[in-house]
N, C-alpha and C positions, 0 to 999 in steps of 0.2 A: 798483724792482727794487734789492735790496740788492747790494752789491759781490760777495758770494760766492754769490749765488743764480743758478745757471745756468739760463737759459731759451733754448730753441731754437725759432724760429718759421719755418715754411716749408711744404714739401711733402715727402712720401715716395712711393716707388714704390707702385703699387696693391696689391701683395701683401705689403707690410710688415706684420708682426704682432709688436708688442712683447711679447706674452705667449708667443710660440713660442720655446722655447729652441733650436730648430734653425734659426731664422731668423738669417741671417748678421749682421743689424744689430739684433737684438733687444736691448732695454734690459734687461740682466740684473740689475744692481743698481747703485745709487750712480753713481759716475763711470766704471763699466765702459764704458758707451756712448761717453762722451767720449774715453776712452783708446782705444777701438776705432776711432773715427772719425778720430783724429789720430795713429794709430800709424805707425811707419816704413813699414809695408807699405801704407799708404793710397795711395801714389802708383800702385800697380798694382791695389789692391783698390777696388772700387766699392761704396759703402755703400747707395746708393739713397735718400739724404736730401739735400735741397737746402735750406739754412736760414741764417738770420741768428742769430748768437750775440749775444743782447741785451746781456750784460755787457761785451762787448768791441767790439761794432759790426762784427765781422768776419763774413765769409761762410765757410760750410763747405759745399762743393758736391760731392756725390757722392763723398765720401772723400778729396778733394784737401785738402792742407794749407790752413789758414785764410788768407784774404787780406783786406787792408784794404778797407773799404767805407764805413762812416759812423762818427761818434763813438759811444761807448757810450750805450745808452739809459738814461733816468732814470725814476724813479718818476713815474707819471702820463702818460708819453709814449703817444701813440696810434700804433700801427703798422698800416698797411694793406698787405696782401699782394695783389699783382696777378699772376694767372696767365693768360697768353694761350696757350691750347692751339693756336690756329691758327699762331702763330709759335714755339711751344715755349719761351716766355720766362717768367722770374720777375723781378718787380721789387717794391721796397718803397717806401713813403712813410712819413715820420715827421712827425706833427703836421700833416698836410696837404701837406707838401713832398716832392716826388718825389726819391728818391735814385738814380734811374736803373736801368737793366737790370742785374740781378744775374747772370743766366745765360741762355744761349740754346740749351741742349741738353736740355730736359726730355724724358722718355720720353712715349709716346703717352697714358698714363693715370697720373695722380698723385692723391693725396688730401691734404687739409690736415693739418698736424701742428703741435702745440705740445708740446714736451717740457720738463718741469721736474724737478728733482732733489729738491726739498724740499716736504713737505706744506704748509708755511707760505706758500709762494710763491703769490701770487694773480695770476691773469690773467683779464681780463674780455673776452669776445667781443662785438663789436658787429656787428649784421647790417644 
């Protein structure tokens, strides 16, 4: 992952639709989503996205300001996303090492999400 290649990895609420301009958290273009998720109003606004920001290693949880979590990810790192719907938790592992619980307040239904800003950015999904 290049330094300026923003990659967000995590989950979004079940009705999230990045193509719907009326969706409150729709990715409209470029950095609009990032600005929207980190805006001053984010403390009272809930985005519906719970994710790890790969280039910084910070967490962005449901519209709250970023918080420290891990070191920034590097090219070739393998990230595992663990969603426990019984406990409503989200956790990440990097290169097989657990980074601990990231959040404990997921909604009843979420779907996986990877958001990238640049066409050149490459992400490989391993099942």
